[in-house]
N, C-alpha and C positions, 0 to 999 in steps of 0.2 A: 567972250571965251567962257565967261560964267553962265550966260544964258544957253549957250550950246550944251555945257555940262550938265546944267539943270534939266534941260530938254531931254537929254540922252538918259539921265537918271529915271525921269519920270516916265518915258516910254518903256524903258526896261522893266520898271515896277508893274506896268501894265501885262507885259509879255510874261512874266514869270509870276504865275499865281502861287499862292501858298495854301497850306492846309493847316490848320490848328486844331489840337484836340484839347478841349477844356472840359473839366468837370461841371456837369448841370447842377448849378447850386443856386438858392435864392439870393446870395450875395452877388453872384455873377448878374443875374437879371436885375438887380436893383441899380447897379453901377453901370451896365452897358448900354451904350447908344447903338448897337448894332441892330439892324432888322433881324427878325427872328422867323424863320419858316419852318412851319410845323407840317412835316411830311406824313403824318400818321394818317389813317383812313377817317371817314367821317363818323363810322361807329366809336372809334376810340375817342374822338373829340367829344362826343355826346357823353360816352361813359365815364371818361377821366377828367373832362373839362380841358381848358385850354390856357395858355399864357395870354394874359391880357395885352392887347396890341400886336399878337403874333400874326403872321400872314398864314392863313390855312390853304396848303397847296399839297394835296395827296400826290405821293409818287407812286406807290403800289396800289392797285386796286383789291378788291376783296378777294380776287382770286390769286393774287402774288404776281399779276403782270404788270407792266409799266411801257410806257411810251416815252422815251428820253426826249424825242423832238417836241412833243406836246408840252413835257414838264418844262423844258428849256425856254420855250417860247413864253409860257406863263410866268417863269422865274424873270426873264428879261422885261417884264411889264412891272415887275415889283423893284428889282435892283438895276442900278447902273454898272455898266461893265467896268470891272476893276474894283468895285465897291466891296468892302468886306461885309459878309453877312453870316448869321448862325443857322445851322439846322439842328431840329430835333425831332426824335420818333419816341416810341414808348419806351424802349431799354437801351437803345444806342446801337444796335446791330445794323439797321438800315440806315443810319446817318454814318456810321463808318464805311460802309460800302459806297453810299452816295457821295460823300465828302471826297474819297478818292477818285471817283469817277469825274466830279465836277471840277476838282483842283488840278489833277494831274493830266487829264485828258482834254479839259475844256477850258483849261486856265482861269478858274473863277478862283476868288479870294474867300476861302470858305472856312468856318468855324464849325467843328463838329462836337456839339454837346454831349459828352459821354455820360452814359448812364440813364439818358432820356427823362421822360415824365416821372417814371417810377422813382429814381433817385432824387429828382426834384420834390417830389411830394413827400419821399421819405425824410427829407431834409427839412420839412416844414413848410414848403410852398403850398399855398392855397389857390388852386386853379380857379378860374372863372367859368361858370356855366356857358354852354355853347349858346344857348336861347338868348342869355342876357348880353354876350357880346355880339350878337347880330343886331339886336335892338339897338345897342348903342353906337353903331358904326354907321 
């Protein structure tokens, strides 16, 4: 009976994804074990730097277009289904929209890092330059 109950709880947790909105802060980055997906454009990564160990996966291209199927396929190569992960953009507007799409429509367990890289930097985070991170990986 206990195994059946545990199995049902586990399966239901996979079926009902969640969206969490958390302020982007250096403290959160320091303590989190979540994978962080940076959905900004390549030019934003170069201009403002990146979070060390973040996965760089652009959602919108430089023209504002996106292909959810391509993005989802690449995302699924980074995270496991049901795994909780965080997404960040420049100021948080793109992650708000994308977290709702991924969480509500596609049942991912996503954390929206509100305020984005701008807030993170304003609160004292020192991003890594893009060229350094590529040579380290």
